[in-house]
N, C-alpha and C positions, 0 to 999 in steps of 0.2 A: 085400665088404659092399655091399648095394644102396644107391645114392644116390637120394634122392627129390627131385623138384622141388617146392619150396614157394614160396608167394607169400602174404605177410602171415600166416604161420603155418599156411596151408592146405596139406596134402599133396596136390598135384594128381594125382600119379601114382596115389595110392590111390583118389581119386575116379574117375579114369578106369577103373581096374581094377574097382572096385565097379559102376560104371555098366555095363560090359560083362558082368559076371557076373550082375547081379541086376535089370537094368531092360530090359524089352522095349518099345522105343519105338513109339508110334503113327505110322502113315503114314510109315514110314522103311524104308530098306533094312537088313534084318537081317544080311545077309552083310557089307555095308559097315561096319555098326556093330561086328560081331565082329572085323573086320579092323583098323579104324582108330579105334574108340571114338567118343565123342560128337563131333559137329562143333564145338560150342561148349559150354562150361559157363558159363551166365550167372550172374553174382554179384549185380548190382543194376541198377536202372533209374531214370532221372530224366528227366522230360519226354519227348522223342522219342528218348532215347539208352538204350542197354543197354551194360553193361560186363561183360566176361568175367573169369574167375579170374586171367588174366594181366595184367589192367589195360587190355586193348584196348577201345576205345570204338567203338560202332556206332550209326548212325542205324537205328532200327527202322522200316524202310520198309514193313513189313506190319502195324504195330500188333500185332505178335506173330501172332495168327490173325484178322486183320481186325477186332479187337475192342477194343483199348485206346484208345478214342476220346479220353479226357481226358488221356492220357499216363501215364507211370509215376511212382510215388513220391509220390502225392498224400496228404499226411498226414491231410487231412480225411476221407478214406475210411476210414483206420484208426481215426480217432476215432469215426466213425459206427458202425463195427463194434463197437468197445470199449463204447460207450454202450449199444448194443442187447444185446450179449452179457451185460453186467452186469445188465440188466433182464430179458430173456427171450431166451436164445440160440436155443432151439428149442421149437416146440410143433407138434403135429400139426394138420392141417386136416381130417382124416377126421371123419365123423359130424357134419359141420356146425360143428365147432369153428372158432374164428377168433381173430384178434388184430389189433391196431391197424396194424402195418406192412403187412400184406397188404391190409387194407381200403384204406388210404391209397394204396398203389401201384396197386391195381386201379382206383381212382377217377382217379388221375393219368394212367394209361395211356388211360383212356376220354376224358380231356380232350385228348389228343394225337392219337388215331387219327382217320382220316376217317370220315364218315358215322356210322352207328350201330354201329360196331365197339366195343361198350361192355362186353363181358363177357369176363373173363380166366380161363383155367385154367392154373395155374403148374406148371412142370416144372424140371428141373435143367439143361437145355440144349437146343440146336437139334434134335438127333436125336429126343429125347423129345417135343419140341414137334411135329415132323412126324408121328411115329408116333401121337401123341394126336389130331392132326387127322384122320388116316386112320380111326382107330377111331371118333371122334365122328361123322364124316359117314356111316359105314356103320351106326352105331347109329341115327342119325337116320332113314335110309331104312328101316331095319328097323321102327322105331316107326311109320313112315308106311305100313306094309304093302307095302313095295317092297324086300324083302331081296335081290332079285337085283341091285339097284344097288350094286355093290361094286367095280367097276373104277376104278382111279386111272390117269390119263394124265398123264405128265410129259413133259419135253423132252430130246432128245439134248443132252448136255453140261451138263445141269442137275445140281446137287449138292444133296442134301437130308439128308445125314448117313449114319451108319454102323450104326445098329440095323437089324434085318432088314427092317422095312418101309421105313425111310428109304433104305437101300441099294437096295432094289428099285425105289424111285421115282427114284433117281439115274440119270442117263443117261450115265454114264461107265463104259465097259466094264470098266476095270481094277478098279473097286470090286466089280463082280459076280463077277469071277474068283477072288476070295478064297475063296469058299464053293462047295460042290458044288451048292447049290440056293438059289434066291431065293424070296421070297413070291409066291404066285400073284396074278393079277388086276392086274398093273401093266403098262402099255404106255407107249411113248414116241413122241412126234411130232417132226417136224423143226421147229426153231425159226424164228420170225419170218416165217412165210408169211401175211402180212397179207391179201393178196387172197384166198387160199384160205379163211381164217377168215371172210371176208365172203361166200364162196359162189362164187368163181371156179373152176368145175370144169374149165376149160381149162388150168389150170396143171399142168405135168407132175408136180409134187410134191403134187398135191391129196390123193392117197391117204394121204400121210404127215402131213397136217395134223391138228390137233385135230378139225376138222369131218369130214374124211375118215374118221378112225378111229372117231369117234362114229357116223357113218352105217353103217360096216361092222359094228361090234360091236352096234349097237342102242342108242339113247339110254336105254332102260329098263334097261340093264345098267351104265351109267356113273354112279358116285357123284360124282366130282369130277375136275377137272384141277388140277395144281399146277405152279407155275413161279416162279422167282426173278424179282424185278423187274429186276435186272441179274445175269447169270450170273457168279459170282465164280470159283470153282475151274475153271470151263470156259474161262476166259480173259478175263474182264471183257468180256462180250458185252452191249452195250447195245441194247435193242429199238428198232426204228424207231418214229417217231411214228405213232400209229394202231394199233399192234399190240396193246397191252394193252387198248385200248378195244374192238378187234375181238373179242378173246377174252372180254371181259366181256359183250358183246352176244351172242356165241355161247352162252355159259353161260345167259344169260337165256332165249334162244330155246328151248333144249333142257331147261331146268329142271335144270341141272347146277351143282353148287357150284364156285366159284372159290377155290382156296387160293393165297394169295401168300406165298411164303417171303421174309420180310424179315430173315432172321437176320443177314446181312451188311449189308444196306442200311439197317436201322433205326437210329434214334437219332442222326441227323445225318450219317451217313457220306456221303450223296449231296448234302448241303447243305439238305436238308429233313428233317423228323422221320422220314418214311418215303419210300422210293423211289416208291411209287404216287402220292404227292402231286405228282410231276412231270407225271403224266398224268391226274390227277383221276379215278382209278378206285377204287372201293370193292369189295374182294373180300368173299366170304362169311366167310372165315376168314383170319387173318393169323398166321403163325408168327414169333416173335421170340426172340432170345437175345443172345449176344455183347455188343453195345453197350449193352444195358440196364443192365449193371453195369460196363462197360468192362473186363471180365475180372477184376475184383477179387475176384469170387466167382462160383460157378456159379449161373445162373438162366436160365430161359426161360419162354415162355408161348405159348398159343394164344389169340388174341383173336377172338371171334366176334360176328356181328351179333346183335342182341337177338332176332330172330325165331327163331333156332336155339335159344337158351336157352328161350324161351317155349314152343316146340313140344315140346322135351324135357321141360319141366316138366308140360305138359298131358297128354302121352301116356305118360309113364313111370310105373311104380309101383315103389316100394321103392328100393333102393340102386343108384347108378351104380357098377358094379364096375370102376372105373378110377381109379388114383391112385398117386402116388409118395410114398415116405417123406418126401421133402424138398419136396413141393408146397407153395408158399407159405411157404418157410423164413423165419422172422422176421428173422434177420440179413441174409439175402440181400436181402430186400425193403427193409430200412433202407438198405443199401448202394446199391440201385438208385435209391431216392429221392434220396440224396445225389448220385449220379452225374447224374441228370436235372437236379437243381438246378444243378450245375456247368455242364452243357451250356447251360442257359438263361442263367445269370448271366454267363458268359464269352462269350456269343454265338458259340459254336463252329460253328454252322451257317453263319453269315455268313462266318466264316473259311474254312470248307470251300468255299464259293462263290468267295471271292476267290482261294484257293490253286488252285482248278481252273483259273483263268485262267493262273496261273504254270506249272502243269503243262503246259497246252496250248502255251505258249511254249517250254517245255523240250523237248517232243516235236517241235515244229517245228524246233528247233535240232539235235536228234539226226538227224532225217531230212535236214536240209540238209548236215550234216557227214559222215554215215556212209552208205555204200552199202547196208548190210543192214538199217537201221532203217526201219520202216514202220508205217502205220496207228495212230498214236498216238490214244488215246481216253480220256476220263475223264468221270465224273459226280460232282461234288464231289471228294472225296479217295478215289475208287475209280478206278484207272487202269491202263492197260497199253499195250504196243506189241509189234509182231511183229518177228521177225527173218527176212528172206527172202533166199534166194540171189540172186534177181533181182527187183527191185521192179516193173519194167515188165511182166513176164509173170506176176508173183505166184508165181514158182517157189519152192517150199519147199526147205529143206536136206534132205539125206539124214539120216534119223533117227540113223544111226550116228555122225554128227558131234557130236551132243549140244551143239548150238550154244547154246541157251538156258541149260542147266546150266553151261556154261563161262563165259558172261557173268555168271551169278549168282556163281560161284566167284570171278571177278575182282572183283566188287563186294564180296564178303566181305573179300578182301585189302585193300580200300581203305576198309573201315569202313562198309559199307551192307548191310543184310539185306533182300533181296527174294525173290521166288519165281519159279521157272521153271514153265511149263505146257507139257507135251509130248504131251498126249493126241491121238491121231489124227494124228500127224505134225506137230503144231503146234510152233512155237518162239516162245513168247510170254513176256514178262516182265510180271508183274503187281505192283501196289503198292497199299497202303492205309495211309499213315502216320497217326499220331495227328492228331486234328482241331486240335491246338494248334500244329501245325507252322507255321514262319514262312517268309516269302519267301526269306530268306537260306538257310535249311535246305533248301528246295526246290531252290535254285540249287546247293547243295552236292551234293544227290542227282543232279542232272542232269550235273554235272561228273564225278561218279564213274561214272555210266552211260557217259558219253562215253569216259573213259579205259578202262573195262572193254571196251567195244565195240572200241575201237582195238586192244587187246591181242588180242582174238579175231579181228578182221579180219586182223591181221598174221599170226596163226598159220594162217589159211585161205588166205593168199596174195592178199588184196585190195590 
């Protein structure tokens, strides 16, 4: 007779078997899943903690997918959803239909965004937001009698989502390799070439800069550039001071639109409402998702400057044939409004700024104590550090050693969920805990990191 492992009346063996049989996981190893089943089965969350079906508790060092900014288990979010669902759970926004939650949310976003980024088109998430931005800028240029302006230039190691257009804009090769073909008219520049973007043609990387690519392709073929304010999935790569301003000036010079992907950075993650606020840059379009609802429900948006909406209105005739079933979903909008209210009332951006200081102290401690920890960096509560075979020479580990994944595995064993980045031979640990995290919880994370690195260093013979 088969004996099942149960916990609080839950047949865990059955859950594992059903998961393997019936659930194809996103961004996961299919072979590993079929061999070992799910890594964790999460039962509940409270604050910065997640608990699995066995009762093990973990610090959610990634805010799940960079998004649970206000923390888990907020009853007021459920109450906001219940209140809206009982009133109007869903209504279409097609054919200029509207409702109060979407109107109030659009106005609220306009009050938070920089400059005249005052017009929102709502989606169900980040990938849809970026694909919408690409379609809108191409439609704009078509209406301006410049249909040849359709090329989109992204950055190496940039991540913009997994729909076909968003994948094509992404600058991480592994995401391109899933399919036999990507969308045409997407190119990629080398990131953070500030001097090149300002016109320094003597730089050996000039041809790979935004400016170099625009000159090669012809400015009259380029619709927009897109970049994350801070590259998240690429390894928490923070642009140097002056870079975003240089790209903004470049776009103005060539009459090209600047799309800022704020899907990770938005709504307090970096200690300000949006990452661009650190550099006083106003893009033409801004894509948002994740932190807009702290992941309590699916929602995203493209926020555009007023001139784009005005020209679309002036030049277009008939219907804009683009929209999603759940564009402006009433319940999602109500939850977003409650989420923003919490971020404001609890001063979570100020906490992110204060906890950035604690993270920096922690990274310094790791680098002092461990031979392989290096390059700690953070902006607000978006942080990461590298693992190097030799810090002085910046020598990387052989990819076959899987150093970052091993450190993350050791973190799991000690009750911390974070993420390894291994693209292009990197060994980077990234983190983005909920914005409610405390000084004591940051210290606990650092101690777990230290113990995990100790274990991996010992296995490597350091």
